[in-house]
C-alpha positions as CSV (number, residue, x, y, z in Angstrom):
1,M,34.7,-47.0,107.1
2,T,36.4,-44.9,109.6
3,T,39.7,-43.3,108.4
4,A,42.8,-44.2,110.5
5,K,43.9,-41.3,112.7
6,P,47.5,-40.1,112.2
7,Q,50.4,-40.2,114.7
8,L,51.1,-36.6,115.9
9,S,54.7,-35.4,116.2
10,L,55.3,-32.2,118.1
11,Y,58.4,-30.1,118.7
12,N,59.1,-29.8,122.5
13,T,61.0,-26.7,123.6
14,L,62.0,-28.5,126.8
15,T,63.9,-31.3,124.9
16,R,64.7,-29.2,121.7
17,T,63.5,-32.2,119.7
18,K,60.4,-33.2,117.6
19,A,59.0,-36.5,118.8
20,P,55.8,-38.6,118.5
21,F,53.1,-37.3,120.8
22,A,51.9,-39.8,123.4
23,P,49.3,-38.4,125.8
24,M,49.3,-39.4,129.4
25,D,45.7,-40.6,128.9
26,A,44.2,-40.8,125.4
27,D,40.7,-40.4,126.9
28,N,41.7,-37.1,128.5
29,V,44.3,-35.2,126.5
30,R,45.1,-31.9,128.4
31,M,46.5,-28.6,127.1
32,Y,47.0,-25.3,128.8
33,V,47.8,-22.0,126.9
34,C,48.6,-18.7,128.5
35,G,45.8,-16.2,127.7
36,P,45.6,-12.4,127.6
37,T,46.1,-9.8,130.3
38,V,42.8,-8.0,129.9
39,Y,43.6,-4.3,130.5
40,D,43.2,-3.1,126.9
41,F,42.4,-4.4,123.4
42,A,44.5,-7.4,122.4
43,H,47.1,-6.7,119.7
44,I,47.7,-8.8,116.6
45,G,50.7,-10.4,118.3
46,N,48.2,-11.9,120.8
47,A,46.3,-13.3,117.9
48,R,49.1,-15.7,116.8
49,P,49.0,-18.1,119.8
50,V,45.2,-17.9,119.8
51,I,45.1,-19.1,116.2
52,V,48.0,-21.6,116.4
53,F,46.7,-23.4,119.5
54,D,43.2,-23.3,118.2
55,L,44.5,-25.3,115.2
56,L,46.2,-27.8,117.5
57,F,43.0,-28.0,119.6
58,R,41.1,-28.9,116.4
59,L,43.7,-31.5,115.5
60,L,43.7,-33.1,118.9
61,R,39.9,-33.3,118.9
62,H,40.0,-34.9,115.4
63,V,42.5,-37.6,116.5
64,Y,41.3,-38.3,120.0
65,G,37.7,-37.3,119.9
66,A,36.1,-33.9,120.9
67,D,35.0,-35.3,124.3
68,H,38.5,-36.5,125.1
69,V,40.4,-33.2,124.9
70,T,40.5,-30.5,127.6
71,Y,41.8,-27.1,126.5
72,V,42.4,-24.4,129.2
73,R,43.2,-20.8,128.3
74,N,43.3,-18.4,131.2
75,I,42.4,-14.8,131.6
76,T,44.8,-12.7,133.7
77,D,42.6,-10.1,135.4
78,V,44.9,-8.9,138.2
79,D,48.0,-7.0,137.1
80,D,49.7,-3.6,137.7
81,K,48.5,-2.3,134.3
82,I,44.9,-3.3,135.2
83,N,45.2,-1.6,138.6
84,A,46.3,1.6,136.9
85,R,43.5,1.5,134.4
86,A,40.9,0.7,137.2
87,L,42.0,3.7,139.3
88,R,41.8,6.0,136.2
89,D,38.4,4.8,134.9
90,F,36.6,3.9,138.1
91,P,38.1,6.0,140.9
92,D,34.9,5.9,143.1
93,L,34.5,2.1,143.1
94,P,36.1,-0.3,145.7
95,L,39.4,-1.5,144.2
96,N,38.5,-5.1,143.6
97,E,35.2,-4.1,142.0
98,A,37.0,-1.5,139.8
99,I,39.4,-4.0,138.3
100,R,36.4,-6.3,137.6
101,K,34.7,-3.5,135.7
102,V,37.8,-2.9,133.6
103,T,38.5,-6.6,132.9
104,E,35.0,-7.7,132.1
105,K,34.8,-5.1,129.3
106,T,38.1,-5.9,127.8
107,E,37.6,-9.7,128.1
108,D,34.3,-9.4,126.2
109,Q,36.1,-7.5,123.5
110,F,38.9,-10.1,123.3
111,L,36.4,-13.0,123.1
112,A,34.5,-11.2,120.3
113,D,37.7,-10.6,118.4
114,V,39.1,-14.1,118.6
115,K,35.7,-15.6,117.7
116,A,35.9,-13.5,114.4
117,L,39.3,-15.3,113.8
118,G,37.4,-18.6,113.5
119,T,38.5,-20.0,116.9
120,L,36.7,-22.5,119.0
121,Q,35.9,-21.8,122.7
122,P,38.4,-23.4,125.0
123,T,37.0,-26.0,127.4
124,H,37.7,-23.7,130.3
125,Q,38.6,-20.0,130.5
126,P,39.4,-19.4,134.2
127,R,40.0,-15.9,135.6
128,A,43.0,-15.4,137.9
129,T,40.8,-13.5,140.5
130,E,38.6,-16.6,140.8
131,N,41.5,-18.8,141.7
132,I,43.1,-16.9,144.6
133,T,42.4,-19.7,147.1
134,E,44.2,-22.2,144.8
135,M,47.2,-19.8,144.5
136,Q,47.4,-19.4,148.3
137,T,47.3,-23.2,148.7
138,L,50.2,-23.6,146.3
139,I,52.2,-20.9,148.0
140,S,51.7,-22.5,151.4
141,A,53.0,-25.8,150.0
142,L,56.1,-24.1,148.8
143,L,56.7,-22.4,152.1
144,E,56.2,-25.7,154.0
145,K,58.8,-27.4,151.8
146,N,61.3,-24.6,152.2
147,H,61.1,-23.6,148.5
148,A,59.8,-20.2,149.4
149,Y,60.4,-17.6,152.1
150,N,58.8,-14.3,153.4
151,A,60.9,-11.2,153.1
152,G,60.4,-7.5,152.6
153,G,56.6,-7.8,152.6
154,E,56.7,-10.5,149.9
155,V,56.6,-14.2,149.6
156,L,59.4,-15.2,147.3
157,F,60.4,-18.5,145.5
158,R,63.8,-19.7,146.5
159,T,65.3,-20.6,143.1
160,R,68.5,-22.2,144.6
161,S,66.2,-24.8,146.2
162,M,65.6,-26.4,142.8
163,D,68.6,-28.3,141.4
164,D,67.6,-28.2,137.7
165,Y,66.1,-24.7,137.6
166,G,66.4,-23.2,134.0
167,Q,66.0,-26.4,131.9
168,L,63.3,-24.9,129.6
169,S,65.2,-21.6,128.8
170,G,68.7,-23.0,129.1
171,R,69.6,-20.3,131.6
172,N,71.3,-21.1,134.9
173,L,71.4,-19.1,138.0
174,E,74.9,-17.8,137.3
175,D,73.6,-16.3,134.0
176,N,70.8,-14.5,136.0
177,L,73.3,-13.3,138.6
178,A,75.6,-11.8,135.9
179,G,72.8,-9.4,134.7
180,A,71.2,-8.8,138.0
181,R,71.1,-5.5,140.0
182,V,71.3,-6.9,143.5
183,A,70.9,-3.5,145.2
184,V,67.4,-3.1,143.8
185,D,66.1,-6.2,145.6
186,E,68.2,-6.4,148.8
187,H,65.5,-8.4,150.6
188,K,66.0,-11.3,148.2
189,E,68.3,-14.2,149.0
190,D,69.2,-14.5,145.3
191,P,68.6,-12.0,142.5
192,A,66.7,-14.8,140.5
193,D,64.1,-15.3,143.3
194,F,60.7,-14.2,142.2
195,V,57.5,-13.0,143.8
196,L,54.7,-15.4,144.7
197,W,52.7,-13.0,146.8
198,K,53.1,-9.3,147.5
199,L,51.4,-6.9,149.9
200,S,48.9,-4.4,148.5
201,S,48.7,-0.7,149.5
202,E,45.5,1.1,150.1
203,T,45.3,2.1,146.4
204,E,45.8,-1.5,145.2
205,P,43.4,-4.4,145.0
206,G,44.1,-7.2,147.4
207,W,42.9,-10.4,149.1
208,D,43.3,-11.6,152.7
209,S,46.0,-14.2,153.1
210,P,48.2,-15.7,155.9
211,W,50.9,-13.2,154.8
212,G,48.7,-10.1,154.9
213,R,46.3,-8.4,152.5
214,G,47.9,-8.7,149.1
215,R,47.8,-10.0,145.5
216,P,49.5,-12.9,143.6
217,G,52.7,-12.7,141.5
218,W,52.3,-13.2,137.8
219,H,53.7,-16.7,137.5
220,I,51.7,-18.4,140.4
221,E,48.4,-17.7,138.6
222,C,49.0,-20.2,135.7
223,S,50.4,-22.8,138.0
224,A,47.3,-22.7,140.2
225,M,44.8,-22.6,137.3
226,S,46.5,-25.4,135.3
227,E,46.5,-27.6,138.3
228,R,42.9,-26.9,139.1
229,Y,41.6,-27.9,135.7
230,L,44.3,-30.3,134.3
231,G,46.1,-31.8,137.3
232,Q,49.6,-31.5,138.7
233,T,51.1,-32.9,135.4
234,F,49.5,-32.6,132.0
235,D,50.3,-33.1,128.3
236,I,50.9,-29.8,126.6
237,H,51.6,-26.2,127.7
238,G,51.7,-23.5,125.0
239,G,52.4,-19.8,124.5
240,G,54.6,-17.3,122.7
241,L,58.4,-17.5,122.7
242,D,58.5,-14.4,124.9
243,L,57.0,-16.4,127.7
244,I,59.8,-19.0,127.9
245,F,61.7,-16.9,130.4
246,P,60.8,-16.0,133.0
247,H,57.1,-16.9,133.0
248,H,57.1,-20.6,131.9
249,E,60.4,-21.3,133.6
250,N,59.0,-20.1,136.8
251,E,55.7,-21.9,136.4
252,I,57.7,-25.1,136.1
253,A,59.7,-24.3,139.2
254,Q,56.6,-23.5,141.3
255,S,54.6,-26.5,140.2
256,R,57.3,-29.1,140.4
257,C,58.6,-28.0,143.7
258,A,55.1,-27.7,145.3
259,H,54.1,-31.2,144.1
260,G,57.4,-33.1,143.9
261,T,56.7,-34.0,140.3
262,H,59.1,-34.7,137.5
263,A,57.3,-32.3,135.1
264,M,54.6,-29.7,135.0
265,A,53.8,-30.4,131.3
266,N,55.4,-33.1,129.2
267,V,55.4,-31.0,126.0
268,W,56.2,-27.3,125.8
269,M,55.2,-25.5,122.5
270,H,56.0,-21.9,121.6
271,N,55.0,-19.8,118.6
272,G,57.5,-17.4,117.0
273,F,57.5,-13.6,117.2
274,L,55.5,-11.2,115.0
275,Q,56.6,-8.1,113.2
276,V,54.5,-5.6,111.2
277,E,55.9,-4.5,107.8
278,G,59.4,-5.6,108.7
279,Q,59.5,-3.8,112.1
280,K,58.9,-4.8,115.7
281,M,55.5,-3.7,116.7
282,S,55.5,-0.8,119.1
283,K,53.4,2.3,119.8
284,S,56.5,4.5,119.4
285,L,56.8,3.4,115.8
286,G,53.2,3.9,115.1
287,N,52.7,0.3,114.0
288,F,50.9,-1.0,117.0
289,V,47.8,-2.8,115.7
290,T,45.0,-4.4,117.7
291,I,43.0,-7.4,116.4
292,N,39.9,-5.2,116.5
293,E,41.5,-2.5,114.4
294,L,42.6,-5.0,111.8
295,L,39.1,-6.4,111.6
296,E,37.1,-3.1,111.6
297,T,39.3,-0.2,110.4
298,G,41.7,0.8,107.7
299,T,44.8,0.4,109.9
300,M,46.6,-1.8,107.4
301,G,46.3,-1.1,103.7
302,G,43.5,1.4,104.2
303,R,40.8,-1.2,104.7
304,A,39.4,-3.7,107.2
305,W,40.3,-7.4,106.8
306,I,38.0,-10.3,107.7
307,G,38.9,-12.8,110.4
308,D,39.3,-15.7,107.9
309,V,42.1,-13.7,106.1
310,L,44.0,-12.9,109.3
311,R,43.7,-16.5,110.4
312,L,45.2,-17.8,107.1
313,A,47.9,-15.0,107.0
314,M,49.0,-16.2,110.5
315,L,49.1,-19.9,109.5
316,M,50.9,-19.5,106.2
317,T,54.2,-19.3,108.2
318,H,55.1,-22.3,110.4
319,Y,54.2,-21.5,113.9
320,R,57.7,-21.7,115.3
321,E,59.1,-19.3,112.7
322,P,59.0,-15.5,113.0
323,I,56.3,-13.9,111.0
324,D,56.2,-10.5,109.2
325,L,52.6,-9.4,108.8
326,T,52.3,-7.1,105.8
327,V,49.5,-5.8,103.6
328,K,50.9,-7.9,100.8
329,R,50.7,-11.0,103.0
330,L,47.1,-10.3,103.9
331,A,46.2,-9.8,100.2
332,E,47.9,-13.1,99.3
333,A,46.0,-14.9,102.1
334,E,42.8,-13.3,100.8
335,A,43.4,-14.4,97.2
336,K,44.3,-18.0,98.4
337,L,41.2,-18.3,100.6
338,R,39.0,-17.0,97.8
339,D,40.3,-19.6,95.4
340,W,39.5,-22.4,98.0
341,Q,36.0,-21.0,98.7
342,R,35.2,-20.7,95.0
343,A,36.3,-24.3,94.5
344,A,34.1,-25.5,97.4
345,R,31.1,-23.4,96.4
346,G,27.9,-25.4,96.4
347,A,29.0,-28.3,98.6
348,E,26.6,-29.4,101.3
349,L,28.0,-30.6,104.5
350,A,26.7,-32.8,107.3
351,E,27.7,-32.6,110.9
352,G,30.1,-35.6,110.9
353,D,31.9,-35.0,107.6
354,E,35.6,-35.5,108.0
355,P,38.5,-33.5,106.6
356,D,40.8,-34.8,103.9
357,A,43.3,-37.3,105.3
358,S,46.3,-35.9,103.4
359,V,45.8,-32.4,104.9
360,V,45.4,-33.9,108.4
361,N,48.6,-36.0,108.0
362,E,50.6,-32.9,107.1
363,L,49.3,-31.0,110.1
364,A,50.1,-34.0,112.3
365,D,53.8,-33.2,111.6
366,D,54.2,-30.4,114.1
367,L,51.4,-28.3,112.5
368,N,53.0,-28.1,109.1
369,F,50.4,-25.8,107.5
370,H,52.5,-25.0,104.5
371,R,52.4,-28.6,103.3
372,A,48.7,-28.8,104.3
373,S,47.9,-25.8,102.1
374,V,49.7,-27.5,99.2
375,A,47.4,-30.5,99.7
376,L,44.4,-28.1,99.8
377,D,45.5,-26.6,96.5
378,F,45.5,-30.1,94.9
379,I,42.0,-30.8,96.2
380,A,40.8,-27.4,95.0
381,R,42.1,-28.1,91.5
382,K,40.2,-31.4,91.5
383,A,37.1,-29.6,92.8
384,N,37.2,-27.1,90.0
385,R,37.2,-30.0,87.5
386,D,34.3,-31.6,89.4
387,E,36.3,-34.8,90.0
388,G,34.7,-37.2,92.4
389,N,33.8,-35.8,95.8
390,A,36.6,-33.3,95.8
391,K,34.3,-30.3,96.3
392,H,32.7,-31.9,99.3
393,C,36.1,-32.9,100.7
394,L,37.5,-29.4,100.3
395,A,34.5,-27.9,102.1
396,A,34.8,-30.3,105.0
397,T,38.5,-29.6,105.3
398,L,38.1,-25.8,105.3
399,R,35.5,-26.1,108.0
400,F,37.8,-28.4,110.0
401,L,40.6,-25.7,109.7
402,G,38.3,-23.0,111.1
403,F,37.5,-21.2,107.8
404,S,34.0,-20.3,106.6
405,L,32.9,-21.3,103.1
406,D,31.5,-18.0,101.9
407,S,33.2,-15.1,103.6
408,L,35.0,-13.9,100.4
409,I,33.1,-13.0,97.3
410,D,34.1,-12.0,93.8
411,S,32.4,-10.1,91.0
412,D,33.4,-12.8,88.5
413,D,30.9,-15.0,90.3
414,G,28.2,-12.5,90.0
415,W,28.3,-11.8,93.7
416,E,28.5,-8.4,95.3
417,A,31.9,-6.9,96.1
418,P,32.9,-6.4,99.8
419,P,32.1,-2.9,101.0
420,H,35.6,-1.5,100.9
421,I,36.0,-2.6,97.2
422,A,32.5,-1.5,96.2
423,N,33.0,1.9,97.8
424,A,36.4,2.4,96.2
425,I,35.0,1.5,92.7
426,A,32.1,3.9,93.1
427,A,34.4,6.7,94.2
428,R,36.7,6.0,91.2
429,L,33.8,6.0,88.8
430,D,32.6,9.4,90.2
431,A,36.2,10.7,89.7
432,L,36.3,9.5,86.1
433,N,33.0,11.0,85.3
434,A,34.2,14.3,86.8
435,K,37.4,14.0,84.8
436,D,39.5,13.9,88.0
437,F,41.9,11.3,86.5
438,A,44.5,11.9,89.2
439,K,42.1,10.8,91.9
440,A,40.9,7.9,89.8
441,D,44.5,6.7,89.4
442,T,45.2,7.0,93.1
443,I,42.2,4.8,93.9
444,R,43.2,2.2,91.3
445,N,46.8,2.1,92.7
446,E,45.6,1.8,96.3
447,L,43.5,-1.2,95.3
448,A,46.4,-2.7,93.3
449,E,48.6,-2.6,96.4
450,Q,45.9,-4.8,98.0
451,G,46.0,-7.3,95.1
452,I,42.8,-5.9,93.5
453,V,42.8,-5.4,89.8
454,L,40.1,-3.1,88.1
455,M,38.9,-3.6,84.6
456,D,36.8,-0.9,82.9
457,Y,34.1,-1.6,80.3
458,K,30.8,-0.3,78.9
459,D,27.6,-1.9,80.2
460,E,24.6,-2.7,78.0
461,A,23.4,0.9,78.2
462,G,26.7,2.2,77.1
463,Q,27.7,3.5,80.6
464,R,31.1,3.3,82.1
465,A,31.4,0.3,84.5
466,T,34.1,-1.6,86.4
467,K,34.8,-5.2,87.2
468,W,37.4,-6.4,89.7
469,E,39.3,-9.5,90.5
470,V,42.1,-10.6,92.8
471,K,45.6,-10.6,91.2
472,R,46.9,-14.2,91.2
């Protein structure tokens, strides 16, 4: 018997309300999420929308069917920061070829990093530079309808041509004017007008256009790519809170004015900001952390963390709330995930095995992962008591959520310790045998800060040995 699918309810930034989700076409549910600008390694703030909207993608696939959901996440590969990096790294190459070199390398790294976070591949991952024609077509439509104008070597969007500009952010044109420096942009009709196309110098990449050799403005890229793959109006548009204004506001303006539609997307979803150890992440504070560093180095807590742990740490806070990523939080996520994996150990899954309905129902309420994790804990307790098919149900649910079933291992189970723990234990034993008790204590304390408790004992040969476990 097929389990009844839940009714999804999602919070819509545009209406400031949570409401039942009704797709335009249940056979073709469409979602667009703003992707990375690939000039350097993606930081952990970039990981949050990737993980949040991957969870939504999985939920939509479960409810409507994997073949009935289209998820687009773009790659921005033309940008002033990319241009500067291309000139620095490939000064002898033609400009357009140089930016391709830079962005291909960083895109490959981004895709490898987010794969380690347990994310599915989006249906489409278009590059901005492969959609220049679509952008120019959109700009031409805006010029034809008098929503844009050419001035100062730029094609600009005429914000006052849109009566309800600012609905998403709640900002009106007078608010923008109050904080504008008009003298900086004297060629603009209004300080709030924004660039659709700008001319390129000899040291900047560019494409031929009716307005001269140039390159697109930031906002027009997503309008063009979402239209190409999802249509003029689609179901869900997602991204971080920082994109509400000006990026998403200006996407809406461009798309609606070019097509004469009532909406670009019906539901707008935004994840909250991220801090690191209680502070805003910045290079000046020395707490700027990339996804790759967290996965492969000792940047936080003196050790690397597996992707499953970072994924859970990100989901433990509701997606719309701010999150403080700390070593303590990562350790808590690791302990929680290890408990679930232990309880599911030995389950054998088939391809079509479905997740637990109670977990899915909690997620259907605006991705409420906290309540979903409470339901998972209940299933795990039943699995530990070998009740019914709880072990199998838990394993299927973990897989649905994007977690592996055996990424964390524990010495209590007779499995090997992860390398960072095994190496620390070995170093501590060496220190104890050398009577360097200060060093031994330091290692014990460092592991304790990560939630790892050490227990010394004598093995069968009477030699000093150490076991470890995660502090609950």
